[in-house]
C-alpha positions in Angstrom: 17.7 1.3 44.4 14.2 1.2 42.8 14.1 5.0 42.5 17.6 5.0 41.0 16.5 2.6 38.2 13.4 4.7 37.5 15.6 7.9 37.4 18.1 6.2 35.0 15.3 4.9 32.8 13.8 8.4 32.6 17.2 9.9 31.7 17.7 7.3 29.0 14.5 8.0 27.1 15.3 11.6 26.2 13.8 15.0 26.9 10.7 14.7 24.7 9.5 11.4 26.1 10.4 12.5 29.6 8.3 15.7 29.2 5.3 13.7 27.9 5.4 11.4 30.9 6.0 14.3 33.3 2.9 16.1 32.0 0.7 13.0 31.8 1.6 11.6 35.2 2.5 14.7 37.1 0.5 17.6 38.5 -1.0 18.5 35.1 -2.1 15.0 34.5 -3.6 14.7 37.9 -5.6 17.9 37.3 -7.0 16.9 34.0 -7.9 13.4 35.2 -9.5 14.8 38.3 -6.9 13.0 40.5 -7.2 9.7 38.5 -10.9 9.5 38.5 -10.8 9.7 34.7 -7.4 8.2 33.8 -8.5 7.9 30.1 -8.3 11.7 29.9 -4.6 11.7 30.6 -4.0 12.7 26.9 -5.4 16.1 27.6 -2.3 17.0 29.7 -0.1 16.7 26.6 -2.6 18.0 24.0 -0.8 21.4 23.7 2.3 19.5 22.6 0.6 18.1 19.5 1.1 19.5 16.0 -2.7 19.4 15.4 -3.4 22.1 18.0 -0.7 24.4 16.8 -2.0 24.2 13.2 -5.2 25.7 14.4 -3.7 28.7 16.3 -5.0 31.9 14.8 -2.5 33.9 12.7 -1.8 36.6 15.3 -1.4 33.8 17.9 1.2 32.0 15.7 3.5 35.0 15.8 3.1 35.2 19.6 3.7 31.4 19.8 6.8 31.6 17.6 8.2 34.5 19.7 7.4 32.6 22.9 9.1 29.4 21.6 12.3 31.5 20.8 12.5 33.2 24.1 11.3 30.7 26.7 13.0 27.6 27.9 11.4 24.3 27.0 9.8 23.8 30.5 8.1 27.1 30.4 6.9 26.7 26.8 5.1 23.5 27.4 3.8 23.8 31.0 2.8 27.4 31.7 -1.0 27.4 31.6 -1.5 30.8 33.2 0.3 33.0 30.5 1.9 30.4 28.4 1.6 29.4 24.8 -1.4 30.2 22.7 -1.7 26.4 22.0 -2.4 25.8 25.7 -5.2 28.3 25.8 -6.6 27.1 22.6 -6.5 23.5 23.9 -8.3 24.5 27.1 -10.9 26.4 25.1 -11.6 23.5 22.7 -11.7 20.8 25.4 -14.1 22.8 27.7 -16.4 24.1 25.0 -20.0 22.8 25.5 -21.2 23.2 21.9 -18.1 22.6 19.6 -18.6 23.1 15.9 -17.9 20.3 13.4 -14.4 21.7 12.7 -13.6 21.9 16.4 -14.8 18.3 17.1 -12.6 17.2 14.2 -9.6 19.2 15.7 -10.2 17.7 19.1 -10.3 14.1 17.6 -7.0 14.8 15.8 -5.4 16.2 18.9 -6.6 13.2 21.0 -5.1 10.8 18.4 -1.8 12.6 18.3 -1.6 13.1 22.1 -2.5 9.4 22.7 0.2 8.4 20.2 2.8 10.6 22.0 1.8 9.1 25.3 2.0 5.5 24.1 5.4 6.1 22.5 6.8 7.7 25.7 5.4 4.8 27.9 6.8 2.2 25.5 10.2 4.0 25.5 10.2 4.1 29.3 9.2 0.5 29.7 12.0 -0.6 27.3 14.5 1.6 29.2 13.4 0.2 32.5 13.6 -3.3 31.3 17.1 -2.7 29.9 18.1 -1.2 33.2 16.7 -4.2 35.1 18.5 -6.6 32.8 21.8 -4.7 33.3 21.5 -5.4 37.1 22.1 -8.9 38.4 19.4 -11.0 39.9 20.9 -10.5 43.4 20.8 -6.7 43.0 17.1 -6.7 42.4 16.1 -8.6 45.5 14.2 -6.3 47.8 14.6 -3.3 45.4 
């Protein structure tokens, strides 16, 4: 019953919030947080989804990114780190650079803020949906769930 409530709550929050949570708390999130040793870095998993990073994609990359967005399903667009969007590669480059320029540091700060906001919004939406799901069930139904 517990898993059913979580599943229904995830369904209720919509695709964008569900994708954010999947990336942040799934395999990608585990990889960027080094298996939860650095949970504060969870925002890096969803950094490629931010507008701030796509604004800094080079012109040639923007055409490739637009073409990719048109031809690939949502899952592949936002998750494929081996050959996926230019934004993913740019994010990886910026976040792993040892000597970033002033502009790159500003971009990373903007991306961090946007990604953190996306994550907090998704977590809040999920908490609200889970609470609504729990209220919908009677007290007796929740015992032992």
